[in-house]
C-alpha positions in Angstrom: 30.2 154.8 224.9 31.5 153.7 228.4 32.5 156.1 231.3 36.0 155.6 232.8 35.8 158.6 234.5 36.4 159.1 238.1 32.9 159.4 240.3 34.2 162.9 241.0 34.1 164.1 237.1 31.0 161.6 236.1 28.4 164.3 236.7 30.7 166.8 235.0 30.7 165.0 231.8 26.8 163.8 231.9 26.4 167.8 232.2 28.5 168.5 229.3 26.7 165.6 227.2 23.3 166.6 227.9 23.9 170.4 227.0 26.1 169.5 223.8 24.1 166.6 222.7 26.0 167.0 219.0 29.4 166.8 220.5 30.7 170.7 221.8 31.4 173.0 218.7 34.6 174.5 218.6 33.0 178.0 219.6 32.2 176.8 222.8 35.0 175.0 224.2 37.3 177.4 224.7 34.3 179.3 226.9 34.2 175.9 228.8 37.2 175.7 229.4 37.3 179.3 231.1 34.0 178.6 232.9 35.0 175.8 234.6 38.6 176.4 235.0 37.7 177.6 238.9 36.0 174.4 239.6 38.5 171.5 238.8 42.1 171.3 238.9 44.2 171.7 235.4 44.6 167.8 234.9 40.9 167.0 235.8 39.3 169.6 233.5 41.8 167.9 230.7 40.9 164.5 231.5 36.9 165.6 231.6 37.0 167.6 228.5 39.1 164.7 226.4 36.3 162.2 228.0 33.5 164.9 226.0 35.3 165.8 223.3 37.6 163.1 222.1 40.6 164.9 222.1 44.0 164.0 223.3 43.8 165.2 227.2 47.7 166.5 226.6 46.3 168.7 223.9 43.2 170.2 226.1 45.7 170.7 229.2 48.2 172.8 226.7 44.7 174.4 226.1 44.0 175.0 229.6 47.4 176.9 230.4 46.5 179.0 227.6 42.9 180.0 228.5 44.0 180.5 232.1 46.6 183.3 230.9 44.3 184.8 228.1 40.5 184.4 228.9 37.7 184.5 226.1 35.4 187.3 225.6 33.2 187.2 228.5 30.1 187.3 226.1 31.2 183.6 225.4 31.4 182.6 228.6 28.0 184.1 230.1 26.6 182.3 227.1 28.4 178.7 228.2 27.2 179.9 231.6 23.6 180.0 230.4 23.5 176.9 229.1 25.3 175.0 231.4 23.0 176.2 234.1 20.2 174.8 232.1 21.8 171.5 232.4 23.3 171.5 236.2 26.2 173.8 236.6 25.5 174.6 240.0 25.1 171.0 240.8 28.3 170.5 239.5 30.1 173.3 241.2 28.7 173.0 244.2 30.9 169.0 243.9 34.1 171.0 244.1 
C-alpha cells in the first residue's frame, strides 16, 4: 500500500505497522491514541491512525477528542507504550 502521509507522519506510521503487523486490535486502539496524543496535533494523529487502521479520519478525530477527555486505563496505555518502545517510539516522539 503506498504511503501518502507527509514525511512528518511516515515514521510513526512505520512504527505502528511494525508493532501491529496484522492490524491494530480494537483493544489497543484507544490506548495508542492516548499514548500518542501528547506528541501529535489532533488532526495529525487522526490522519496517522486513519492511514494505519483504515478507519475514517473524521471518526478517528472524534475518538481523539473523546480520548482526551476520558483517558483509558493506565495499564492499557503502559502495555501500548512497552510494545511501541520496541518498535521505535522514542525516535518518533523525538521528531515532534
